[in-house]
N, C-alpha and C positions, 0 to 999 in steps of 0.2 A: 434483431432484438437489441434494445439499448440497455446498457448496464450503467445505471445511474449510481454514482459514488458520491458520498457526502464527505466534505473536507472542512477542516478548520481553516481560518484565514492563513495561518502559517503554512499548512500543508498545501493549500492551493497556490500560494506564492512560490513555494519550492518547486512544485510541478511546472508552473509557468516558466520559472527561471531555467530549469533543466531543458525544457523544450526549446527555449530561445537559444541556449548554449549549443544544442545539437544543430539547430538551423543556421546560426550565425558564425559558429567557429568550426564545428566538426564537418559540416557539409562542404564548405570551401576547401578545407584541408583534404577531404577525400577526393575532390576534383583535382586539386594540385598534385596529389599522389598519382592519380591516373595519368595526368599530363606528363609528369616526370617519367613514369614507366613507359609511356608511349614514345617518348623521345629516345629511348634506349634501343630502338631498332625493331626487327621483325616481330610482329604481334603474335604470330602463330606459335612461336617458341618462347614467348616472354612470360615466365611464371610470375614475375613481379607485377605485370600488367593484369594478369588474371586475378591475382590476390587483391590488388587495389580495386578492381571492378566488383569482386565478391564483397569486400569490406564496404564499398559504397552501397551495394544492394542491402546488406544487413543494416547499415545506418538508416537507409530510407525506410526499411520495414519498421525499425524502432521509432523513427519520427512519426510514421503513419499511426502506429499503435498509440503513441503518447498523445497525438492530436485527437484520436478517438476518445481516449480517457479524459482529456481536458474538455472536450466538447460535451461529455456526459457528466462532468464534475459539477457539483452544487455546493454552495457555501452554506454552512450551518449557522443559523442565528442562535448562538448559545444562550441568549437571554430568554428565548422562548421555550427552552427545553424543560420538560417535566421531571422532577426529581422523585416522583413516587414510584417510578419503574426504571429498570435498567434500559437505557437507550444508547445510541451512538453518542460519544463524548461523556458518558457517565463515568464517574470515578466510583469504583465499587470495592468495598472491603468485604472479603469472603473468608470463611473458615472451613478448612477441609475437615469433614466429620471423622475421617479415618485417623489422621495423625494430629489433629488439633491446630495445625499450622494456619496462621492468618496471612492473607496476601492482599495487596492493594493493586488494582488494575484500572487503567483507563481504556475504554473501548473506543477504537478509532477505525477509520477506513483502512482497508488492506494495505494500501501504499504507505500509510503513516505508521504502521506497526513497528515497534522496536521493544523487544522484551527486556533489554537492559534498562530502559527507562520506565518499564511497567506499562507500556502501551501494547495492548493486544488487539488483533483484528476482530471485527464483528463477524467475519466469516470463518474464524478459527472454531474448532469444536467447543472450547471453553466460552468464547465470545457468543456463539450461537446459543449455547445452553443458558447463558445469563440474560440474554435479551428478553425483555418483557417481565422479568421477575421483580418482586417487591421485597422490601426489608421484611425479614422474618420467614420468607419462603426458602425452600430447599431446591437447589438446582441439581438435577441428576444429569450428569454429562457423560456420554459414552465416548471413551477414548480407546485407542488401539489395544490397550491392555486391560480393559474392563470398564466399569462404571464408577465414576467419582461422584460423591455427594458433597455439595458446598452449601453452608448456611449463608444467606445474604445478610450481612451485619449492618451495612451502611451504604447509602447511595448519595453522592453529592456532585456538584459541578464547581469547577474553578480552574 
């Protein structure tokens, strides 16, 4: 099953740069660490060698996972996005009906989420609850401690 993920140009560039770094810098370093540990003698009792081999295996798993993510990544054409509904890359202004607090979020792919900058994942409970909603609708979102109701005040792109 393929997991297509949608990225902004910036997010896709970051993903590619990280993958290239792992392949061109970290992979040769892991090989050098193994060679250095191998030169220290008997491999049957060489904990440093075992640790270097394990680190290399973990690195290779991470590279394989990132290659899979990258191969399933799609660039979003922001100019074609509809602002009548909440979609990926929508900037949404919502109001919590319980406490009246207003919040602004941008819905992004899971790997681009960063709550400090107001970017929430479309796969998060709030992100999933907002998807497909229009201005004036109420999003009822089930979270671990109950159900939250948010008024959709504004949807924009930029």
